[in-house]
C-alpha positions as CSV (number, residue, x, y, z in Angstrom):
1,M,289.0,48.5,36.8
2,E,288.3,44.9,36.1
3,N,285.0,45.0,38.0
4,T,283.9,48.0,35.9
5,Y,284.8,46.2,32.7
6,N,282.8,43.0,33.8
7,R,279.8,45.1,34.7
8,K,279.8,47.0,31.4
9,N,280.3,43.7,29.6
10,T,277.4,42.1,31.4
11,I,275.1,45.1,30.8
12,G,276.1,45.2,27.2
13,F,275.3,41.5,26.8
14,F,271.8,41.8,28.3
15,S,271.1,45.0,26.4
16,G,272.1,43.2,23.1
17,L,270.0,40.3,24.1
18,L,266.9,42.5,24.7
19,V,267.4,44.6,21.6
20,G,268.0,41.5,19.4
21,G,264.9,39.9,20.9
22,L,262.8,42.9,20.1
23,I,264.1,43.3,16.6
24,G,263.5,39.6,16.0
25,A,259.9,39.9,17.3
26,G,259.2,42.9,15.2
27,A,260.5,41.2,12.1
28,M,258.5,38.1,12.9
29,L,255.3,40.2,13.1
30,L,256.0,42.1,9.9
31,F,256.9,39.1,7.7
32,A,254.7,36.5,9.2
33,P,252.7,34.5,6.5
34,Q,250.2,33.1,9.0
35,S,247.2,34.7,10.8
36,G,247.5,37.1,13.7
37,T,246.4,34.5,16.3
38,V,249.0,32.0,15.2
39,T,251.7,34.7,15.1
40,R,250.7,35.9,18.6
41,N,250.9,32.4,19.9
42,Q,254.3,31.9,18.4
43,F,255.4,35.3,19.7
44,H,254.2,34.3,23.2
45,E,256.1,31.0,23.0
46,K,259.3,32.7,21.8
47,S,259.1,35.3,24.5
48,I,258.8,32.5,27.2
49,D,261.8,30.8,25.7
50,L,263.7,34.1,25.7
51,R,262.7,34.7,29.3
52,D,263.8,31.2,30.3
53,Q,267.1,31.6,28.5
54,T,267.7,35.0,30.1
55,V,267.0,33.6,33.6
56,K,269.4,30.7,33.0
57,T,272.1,33.1,31.8
58,M,271.6,35.4,34.8
59,E,271.8,32.5,37.2
60,E,275.0,31.4,35.6
61,K,276.5,34.9,35.9
62,I,275.4,35.2,39.5
63,G,277.1,31.9,40.2
64,Q,280.3,33.1,38.6
65,V,280.2,36.3,40.6
66,R,279.6,34.4,43.9
67,A,282.5,32.1,43.1
68,K,284.8,35.0,42.3
69,A,283.7,36.8,45.5
70,G,284.4,33.7,47.5
71,Q,287.9,33.4,45.9
72,L,288.6,37.0,46.7
73,A,287.5,36.6,50.3
74,K,289.9,33.5,50.6
75,N,292.8,35.5,49.1
76,V,292.2,38.4,51.5
77,Q,292.0,36.1,54.5
78,K,295.2,34.3,53.3
79,Q,297.0,37.7,53.0
80,A,295.7,38.9,56.4
81,D,296.7,35.9,58.4
82,P,300.5,36.8,58.6
83,F,299.6,40.3,59.8
84,Q,297.2,38.9,62.4
85,Q,299.9,36.5,63.7
86,R,302.4,39.3,63.8
87,G,300.0,41.5,65.7
88,Q,299.5,38.8,68.3
89,K,303.2,38.4,68.7
90,M,303.9,42.1,69.2
91,P,302.6,42.3,72.8
92,E,304.7,39.4,73.8
93,A,307.8,41.0,72.3
94,K,307.0,44.3,74.0
95,K,306.5,42.5,77.3
96,E,309.9,40.9,77.0
97,T,311.5,44.3,76.2
98,W,309.9,46.1,79.1
99,S,310.0,43.4,81.7
100,P,313.6,44.2,82.9
101,V,312.6,47.9,83.0
102,V,309.6,47.1,85.1
103,E,311.6,44.9,87.4
104,T,314.2,47.5,87.9
105,G,311.5,50.0,88.7
106,K,309.9,47.7,91.3
107,T,313.3,47.1,92.9
108,A,313.9,50.8,93.0
109,V,310.5,51.5,94.7
110,Q,311.0,48.8,97.3
111,D,314.5,50.1,98.2
């Protein structure tokens, strides 16, 4: 549930970023008081800035996701350790339970 919310939130953020950038670019072209060449150069510079900002934001989000995944893996391992230890102790407990039975069987076969 939380994962779905984070994914929708991230997609919404990047969608808003893209739509806002496009609307801003369109408004800049429509209301620009300078020549087309100057406007295109500004548009090119702004698009590079927007791309760089998007890359930076994506890298930050990826870092957050990796950190969260690492924390989840640690939590799972921490919760699994007691079960693993219990699983290793079970054969010993069963061996102790069945040893007298096996010895009795061996004695009965030898007699």
